[in-house]
C-alpha positions in Angstrom: 93.2 64.1 190.7 97.0 65.2 191.4 98.1 68.4 189.6 101.9 68.4 189.0 104.3 71.3 188.4 107.8 69.7 188.9 109.9 67.1 189.9 112.6 68.5 192.9 115.5 66.1 193.7 115.3 65.9 198.0 115.5 67.4 200.8 112.2 68.7 200.9 111.9 72.4 199.9 110.8 74.5 203.2 108.6 77.0 200.9 105.1 76.2 200.2 104.2 78.5 197.1 100.5 79.5 196.2 99.3 77.5 193.9 96.8 77.9 191.2 93.9 77.8 193.1 95.6 76.6 197.2 99.3 76.3 198.7 100.9 73.5 196.8 102.3 70.4 199.1 105.3 68.0 198.2 105.1 64.2 197.4 108.0 62.2 198.0 109.1 58.4 196.5 112.7 57.7 197.6 115.1 60.8 196.7 112.4 62.0 194.4 109.9 65.1 195.2 107.1 66.2 193.3 105.5 69.6 193.9 101.6 69.2 193.4 98.1 70.5 193.9 95.2 68.7 194.2 91.6 69.2 193.7 92.3 70.8 190.0 90.3 70.3 187.0 92.6 71.2 184.0 89.2 70.5 181.5 87.4 72.8 183.6 89.9 75.8 183.9 90.0 75.2 179.9 86.4 75.8 179.4 86.2 78.6 182.3 87.4 81.2 179.5 90.6 82.5 178.3 91.5 84.9 181.2 91.0 82.4 183.9 92.8 79.9 181.8 95.8 82.7 181.3 95.5 83.1 184.9 96.2 79.5 185.8 99.2 78.9 183.3 100.2 82.1 184.8 100.4 80.2 188.2 101.9 77.4 187.0 105.2 79.3 185.8 104.7 81.2 189.1 105.1 78.4 191.1 107.9 76.8 189.0 109.7 79.9 189.2 109.6 80.5 192.8 110.9 76.9 193.4 113.2 77.1 191.2 115.0 80.5 192.6 115.2 78.5 196.0 116.7 75.8 194.8 119.3 77.6 192.4 120.5 79.6 195.4 121.5 76.2 196.9 123.3 75.0 193.5 120.2 72.5 192.9 117.6 72.8 190.1 114.1 71.1 189.1 112.4 69.8 186.4 109.7 71.9 185.0 106.3 70.0 183.7 104.1 71.2 181.6 101.1 73.0 182.0 98.1 71.0 182.3 100.3 67.7 183.9 97.6 65.8 186.0 98.0 62.0 187.5 94.6 60.3 188.6 95.5 59.6 191.9 98.3 59.7 194.4 99.6 56.4 193.6 99.7 56.7 189.8 101.8 59.9 190.6 104.1 57.7 193.2 104.4 54.6 190.5 105.7 57.1 187.8 108.4 58.2 190.2 109.5 54.9 191.1 109.5 53.4 187.6 111.4 56.4 186.2 113.7 57.1 189.1 116.5 56.4 187.2 115.9 58.6 184.1 114.6 61.4 185.9 117.4 61.5 188.9 120.2 61.6 186.0 118.2 64.7 184.4 118.5 66.0 188.0 122.1 65.8 187.9 122.3 67.0 184.7 120.9 70.2 185.4 122.1 70.7 189.1 123.6 74.2 189.7 122.5 75.2 186.2 119.7 77.9 184.7 118.6 78.3 181.5 119.5 81.8 179.7 117.6 83.2 176.7 119.8 84.9 174.1 118.5 87.4 171.5 120.1 88.9 168.8 119.4 91.1 166.0 121.5 92.1 163.3 120.9 95.4 161.5 122.8 95.8 158.6 124.5 99.2 157.4 122.5 101.9 155.3 123.9 101.5 151.5 123.2 104.5 149.4 121.1 103.6 146.5 121.6 104.8 142.8 120.1 108.4 142.0 117.7 108.8 139.5 119.7 111.1 137.8 122.4 108.6 136.4 121.9 107.2 133.2 123.1 104.5 131.0 126.7 103.2 132.0 126.9 105.1 135.1 123.6 103.9 136.4 125.0 100.3 135.5 128.3 100.6 137.4 126.1 102.4 140.6 123.9 99.3 140.4 127.0 96.9 140.2 128.7 98.6 143.3 125.6 98.3 145.2 124.9 94.5 144.5 128.6 94.1 145.5 128.3 96.2 148.8 125.2 94.1 149.2 127.0 90.7 148.7 129.6 91.8 151.1 127.0 92.8 153.7 125.9 89.2 153.7 129.2 87.4 153.8 130.0 89.5 156.6 127.0 88.8 158.6 126.9 85.2 158.2 130.7 85.2 159.3 129.8 86.9 162.2 126.7 84.9 163.0 128.9 81.7 162.7 131.5 83.4 165.2 128.7 83.9 167.3 127.2 80.6 167.4 130.7 79.1 167.9 131.0 81.2 171.0 128.0 80.1 172.6 128.7 76.6 171.8 132.1 76.7 173.5 130.8 78.3 176.5 127.7 76.4 177.2 126.9 73.3 178.8 124.1 72.8 176.4 122.4 74.8 173.7 119.1 74.8 172.2 118.3 77.0 169.5 114.8 78.6 169.0 112.7 78.5 166.3 113.9 81.7 165.3 117.4 81.5 164.1 119.2 82.8 160.9 121.9 85.0 160.3 120.0 87.9 161.3 118.3 86.8 163.8 119.1 84.5 167.1 116.8 83.2 170.1 118.8 80.6 171.7 118.3 79.1 174.7 121.5 78.2 176.6 122.1 76.1 179.8 125.0 77.4 182.0 126.3 77.5 185.4 126.4 80.7 187.5 130.2 81.0 186.6 129.6 80.4 182.7 127.0 82.7 182.9 129.2 85.3 184.2 132.0 84.3 181.6 129.5 84.3 178.6 128.2 88.1 179.3 131.4 89.1 179.8 132.4 87.4 176.1 128.9 89.1 174.5 130.1 92.4 175.7 133.5 92.5 174.5 131.8 90.4 171.3 129.3 93.1 170.4 131.7 95.7 170.8 133.6 94.6 167.8 130.4 93.8 166.2 128.6 96.7 166.5 125.6 95.7 164.1 124.5 93.2 166.4 122.5 93.8 169.7 122.5 91.0 171.6 120.4 90.7 175.4 120.5 87.6 177.6 117.9 86.9 180.3 118.4 86.2 183.8 118.7 82.6 185.4 115.2 81.0 184.5 114.0 77.7 185.2 115.7 75.2 182.8 112.1 74.6 180.5 114.0 73.5 177.4 116.4 71.2 179.0 114.2 69.3 181.2 113.7 66.4 179.0 117.0 66.1 177.6 
């Protein structure tokens, strides 16, 4: 059984990171390379207990991270594979690389020189004074209506700022893959950028946030393209 971490473009990397149980090695078919480890039984790992399974998952991500860092420095990239990706034999993996050669090479070319960045954003609405309990009759109704109009104004401004931020992201990135948590209050977006774009969008976000102080934004460091590997 062959456990696969990622698919890489040739040439073969000079590093051999520690895998889940042993050092990884490489299997090359034409201009594609698979980073693999043998003698791993995923079913045994899944049944071994939560702690051991967690360590295996972390090991999987660590290998991908080390390989990606080495390739990214050379303006290359990789296709991360999901935890638990196994092939029954070396010949089965070789056949997979051959039969999917065109699509795999195309995806690697699309990702070449790019990294995934995670943008997290949160909107904190300004505080609006509530009507005091000592207001009565018409004064109370006027105060309630004023409160309602102020809340509507805040929501409208919030939605417009959210739309402006989405436009900025789409214009600045090669690909934008939104996360599950994306509303006019919370944003979690996965963005595919090359280093020049990443620097540009950081500067743009700093400037954008200075004009929209109700938003708190954070852009991660370069990560393996987990959310773009199969697109």
